[in-house]
C-alpha positions as CSV (number, residue, x, y, z in Angstrom):
1,M,16.7,-30.6,29.6
2,A,18.3,-27.2,30.0
3,R,17.8,-26.5,26.3
4,S,14.1,-27.5,26.5
5,S,13.6,-25.4,29.6
6,S,15.2,-22.4,28.0
7,S,13.0,-22.7,24.9
8,S,9.8,-23.0,26.9
9,S,10.6,-20.0,29.0
10,T,11.0,-17.8,25.9
11,P,8.4,-19.1,23.4
12,G,8.9,-17.8,19.9
13,F,12.4,-16.4,20.6
14,G,14.3,-18.8,18.4
15,T,12.0,-18.2,15.5
16,A,12.2,-14.5,16.0
17,V,16.0,-14.6,16.0
18,K,16.0,-16.4,12.6
19,L,13.5,-13.9,11.2
20,S,15.4,-10.9,12.5
21,L,18.9,-11.8,11.2
22,P,18.5,-10.2,7.8
23,V,17.3,-7.1,9.5
24,A,20.2,-7.2,11.9
25,A,22.6,-7.3,8.9
26,G,21.1,-4.0,7.7
27,Y,20.2,-2.3,11.0
28,L,23.6,-2.6,12.7
29,P,25.7,-0.8,10.0
30,L,22.8,1.5,9.2
31,G,22.4,2.4,12.9
32,I,26.1,3.1,13.1
33,G,25.8,5.4,10.1
34,Y,22.8,7.2,11.8
35,G,24.8,7.6,15.0
36,M,27.8,9.0,13.1
37,Y,25.5,11.3,11.0
38,T,23.8,12.7,14.1
39,V,27.0,13.5,16.0
40,A,28.5,15.0,12.8
41,A,25.5,17.3,12.6
42,G,26.5,18.7,16.0
43,I,24.0,16.8,18.2
44,S,25.3,15.3,21.4
45,W,25.7,11.5,21.2
46,W,23.4,10.8,24.2
47,W,20.4,12.2,22.3
48,I,20.7,9.2,20.0
49,I,19.3,7.0,22.8
50,P,15.9,8.7,23.4
51,M,15.5,9.2,19.6
52,S,16.2,5.6,18.8
53,L,13.9,4.4,21.6
54,L,11.0,6.8,21.2
55,V,11.1,7.7,17.5
56,Y,12.6,4.5,16.1
57,S,12.2,5.2,12.4
58,G,15.3,5.2,10.3
59,A,14.1,7.6,7.6
60,T,12.4,9.9,10.1
61,Q,15.4,10.0,12.4
62,F,17.7,10.9,9.5
63,V,15.3,13.7,8.5
64,L,14.8,14.9,12.1
65,T,18.5,15.1,12.6
66,G,18.8,17.5,9.7
67,L,15.8,19.6,10.9
68,I,17.1,19.8,14.5
69,S,20.6,20.8,13.4
70,A,19.0,23.5,11.2
71,H,16.9,24.7,14.2
72,A,13.6,24.0,12.6
73,G,10.4,24.9,14.4
74,L,8.3,22.3,16.2
75,V,5.4,22.5,13.7
76,E,7.7,21.9,10.8
77,V,9.2,18.9,12.6
78,A,5.8,17.5,13.5
79,F,4.4,17.8,9.9
80,T,7.6,16.3,8.4
81,A,7.5,13.3,10.8
82,F,3.9,12.8,10.0
83,F,4.4,12.7,6.2
84,V,7.5,10.6,6.3
85,G,5.8,8.0,8.5
86,F,2.4,8.2,6.7
87,R,3.0,4.8,5.0
88,H,2.6,3.0,8.3
89,V,-1.1,3.7,8.0
90,F,-1.2,1.3,5.1
91,Y,1.1,-1.3,6.7
92,G,-1.5,-1.7,9.5
93,L,-4.0,-3.2,7.0
94,S,-2.0,-6.4,6.7
95,F,0.4,-6.5,9.7
96,P,-0.3,-9.5,11.9
97,L,-0.8,-7.4,15.1
98,R,-4.0,-9.3,15.9
99,L,-1.9,-12.2,17.0
100,V,-0.7,-10.2,19.9
101,R,-3.2,-10.5,22.8
102,S,-2.0,-8.1,25.5
103,K,-2.9,-4.4,25.2
104,L,0.7,-3.4,26.2
105,G,2.1,-5.7,23.6
106,R,-0.1,-4.3,20.9
107,L,0.9,-0.7,21.8
108,Y,4.6,-1.7,21.5
109,G,3.8,-3.5,18.3
110,V,2.3,-0.3,16.8
111,H,5.3,1.7,18.0
112,A,7.9,-0.8,16.7
113,L,6.4,-1.3,13.2
114,T,9.1,-0.5,10.7
115,D,9.5,-1.1,6.9
116,E,11.9,-4.0,7.5
117,T,9.9,-5.6,10.3
118,Y,6.8,-5.4,8.2
119,A,8.6,-7.1,5.3
120,V,10.0,-10.0,7.2
121,L,6.8,-10.8,9.1
122,T,4.2,-10.4,6.3
123,M,6.2,-12.7,4.0
124,R,5.6,-15.6,6.4
125,K,2.6,-17.9,6.1
126,P,-0.1,-17.5,8.7
127,G,0.6,-20.7,10.6
128,E,4.3,-19.8,11.1
129,L,3.6,-16.8,13.3
130,T,2.4,-16.3,16.8
131,G,2.0,-13.2,19.0
132,K,5.3,-14.1,20.8
133,V,7.1,-14.4,17.5
134,V,5.8,-11.0,16.3
135,L,6.8,-9.2,19.5
136,W,10.2,-10.8,19.8
137,T,11.0,-10.0,16.2
138,Q,10.1,-6.4,16.7
139,F,12.0,-6.2,20.0
140,L,15.2,-7.7,18.5
141,N,15.0,-5.4,15.5
142,H,14.6,-2.4,17.8
143,S,17.6,-3.6,19.8
144,Y,19.8,-3.9,16.7
145,W,18.9,-0.4,15.7
146,L,19.5,1.1,19.2
147,F,22.8,-0.7,19.6
148,G,24.1,0.3,16.2
149,S,23.1,3.9,16.5
150,V,24.8,4.3,20.0
151,V,28.0,2.6,18.7
152,G,28.0,5.0,15.7
153,G,27.5,8.0,17.9
154,L,30.4,7.0,20.2
155,L,32.7,6.3,17.3
156,M,32.0,9.6,15.7
157,R,32.9,11.6,18.9
158,G,36.6,11.4,17.9
159,M,36.2,11.5,14.1
160,H,35.3,14.3,11.7
161,F,33.9,13.5,8.2
162,D,30.7,13.7,6.2
163,A,28.6,10.7,7.1
164,S,25.4,11.7,5.2
165,F,26.0,9.1,2.5
166,M,25.1,6.4,5.1
167,A,21.4,7.4,4.8
168,F,21.0,5.4,1.5
169,S,21.6,2.2,3.4
170,L,18.0,2.3,4.5
171,T,16.7,2.3,1.0
172,A,19.1,-0.4,-0.1
173,L,18.0,-2.7,2.8
174,F,14.3,-2.4,2.0
175,V,14.9,-3.1,-1.7
176,V,16.7,-6.3,-0.8
177,L,13.8,-7.4,1.6
178,A,11.3,-6.6,-1.1
179,M,13.1,-8.7,-3.6
180,D,13.3,-11.6,-1.1
181,S,9.5,-11.3,-0.5
182,Y,8.8,-11.4,-4.2
183,R,10.9,-14.5,-4.6
184,Q,8.9,-16.3,-1.9
185,N,5.5,-15.1,-3.2
186,P,5.8,-14.0,-6.8
187,R,2.8,-12.0,-8.0
188,P,3.7,-10.2,-11.3
189,L,0.4,-8.3,-11.4
190,V,0.9,-6.8,-7.9
191,L,4.5,-5.9,-8.9
192,L,3.2,-4.2,-12.1
193,V,0.5,-2.2,-10.2
194,A,3.1,-1.1,-7.6
195,V,5.5,0.1,-10.3
196,V,2.7,2.0,-12.1
197,C,1.7,3.6,-8.7
198,A,5.3,4.5,-8.0
199,V,5.6,6.3,-11.4
200,I,2.4,8.2,-10.7
201,G,3.9,9.2,-7.3
202,L,7.1,10.4,-9.0
203,A,5.0,12.5,-11.4
204,A,3.4,14.2,-8.4
205,G,6.8,15.4,-7.2
206,K,9.6,14.0,-5.0
207,D,8.1,15.3,-1.7
208,L,4.7,13.7,-2.4
209,M,5.9,10.6,-4.1
210,L,5.4,8.1,-1.3
211,I,1.9,9.4,-0.2
212,V,0.6,9.6,-3.8
213,A,1.9,6.1,-4.6
214,L,0.4,4.5,-1.5
215,L,-3.0,6.3,-2.1
216,S,-3.0,5.1,-5.7
217,F,-2.3,1.5,-4.7
218,T,-5.1,1.7,-2.1
219,L,-7.4,3.1,-4.8
220,V,-6.6,0.1,-7.1
221,L,-7.4,-2.3,-4.2
222,T,-10.7,-0.6,-3.6
223,L,-11.7,-0.6,-7.3
224,R,-10.7,-4.3,-7.5
225,V,-12.9,-5.1,-4.5
226,N,-15.9,-3.3,-5.8
227,A,-15.6,-5.2,-9.1
228,L,-16.0,-8.5,-7.2
229,P,-19.3,-9.9,-5.9
230,G,-20.0,-8.9,-2.4
231,G,-17.6,-6.0,-2.3
232,R,-16.0,-6.9,1.0
233,F,-12.4,-7.7,1.5
234,R,-10.0,-8.6,4.2
235,C,-6.2,-8.2,4.4
236,H,-4.3,-11.0,6.1
237,F,-0.6,-11.3,6.4
238,G,0.2,-9.1,3.4
239,S,-2.4,-10.5,1.0
240,C,-5.9,-9.2,0.5
241,T,-8.8,-11.5,-0.3
242,A,-12.3,-10.7,-1.2
243,R,-15.4,-12.1,0.5
244,R,-18.8,-12.5,-1.1
245,G,-21.6,-11.3,1.1
246,D,-21.6,-12.4,4.7
247,S,-20.7,-16.0,4.0
248,S,-17.9,-17.5,6.0
249,I,-15.3,-19.0,3.7
250,G,-12.4,-20.8,5.5
251,R,-10.1,-21.3,2.5
252,S,-6.6,-20.1,2.1
253,G,-5.1,-18.4,-0.9
254,D,-3.0,-21.5,-1.6
255,D,-6.1,-23.6,-1.9
256,F,-7.6,-21.2,-4.3
257,A,-4.4,-21.1,-6.4
258,R,-4.6,-24.9,-6.6
259,G,-8.2,-24.6,-7.9
260,G,-9.8,-26.0,-4.7
261,G,-13.5,-25.5,-3.8
262,G,-15.1,-22.4,-2.4
263,S,-15.7,-19.0,-3.7
264,E,-13.1,-16.5,-2.4
265,P,-11.2,-15.0,-5.3
266,R,-7.9,-13.2,-4.8
267,L,-7.7,-9.5,-5.5
268,F,-4.6,-10.2,-7.5
269,P,-4.7,-13.8,-8.6
270,D,-1.6,-16.1,-8.8
271,R,-0.4,-17.2,-12.1
272,T,-2.4,-20.5,-11.7
273,D,-5.6,-18.7,-10.8
274,V,-8.6,-18.9,-13.2
275,G,-10.8,-16.0,-14.1
276,P,-10.4,-12.2,-13.6
C-alpha cells in the first residue's frame, strides 16, 4: 500500500529515474570537472550555484568560465552564449514539450533542455512519455549537474592543478547517447546525411561548424518535404513525417515501415520502406 501511494503521489517519477540514469553517469563526473575547472580559473565556488541553476548548459558554462576569467565584455559573452546554444532552436522541432500542459512547466522545460535530455527523451516511443515523465527527467538531470558542479567546486578549493581536460567529457557523453539512440532506431540514411552535413560544417571553420551543420541538415529536411506531395511535415518525438494536403492521417512510422495502409511517407524511410 505504501509503495502504491508513493507511486501515485509522484506520477512518472520512477520512469524518469530510469531514463535519467545514463545522464547521471555522465553529468555527475562532468559536473565535478566543471566545478573544479571554474574554481581553478579563479572564480569563487559559490558562483557555480547560480550559473548551474540559471545557465545550465555544460558547453556554454565551460566557455563562459573562460570568458569571465579573461574579463571579456558583456556583448562578447552574450554573442558567444547565443551561438553555442543555437542548436537548441533545432531541438525544439521534435522535443516532446507539447506533453507538458502547465505554462510554468513548459517554461522550465525550455530552460532545462540540454543535449543529453533531448537524446534520452526523443529516443522513446510516443506512448512511453507523459508530461510528468518529461519534467521529472529534466529536473533530475538538472539536479545531477548542479550537485556534481558544486561538489567539484568545493573539492577544488584545496587543490591546484589544470582541470581543463574535463571539458571533453561532455562531447564523449553525447557521442555515447547518440550511439545508443541509433541502436534503438537505426536509420542509415539519416546518419549519412548527418555526417555529410557535419563535414560541410567543418569546411566552414571550427567556430561555425555546429551552426552550418544544423542549417545544412534543416535544408535537407526542407528539400525532402518539398519533394513529397502536399509539402507539409510534422516533427514528432525525433522523427519527421510528411503529410499530404490537409488530410488527417493517424498512422505511426512503425505502421508505415511494416507496409500498412495510409499515405504518410517518412522523410527518411526505414530499411523496409518502399519507394523514395
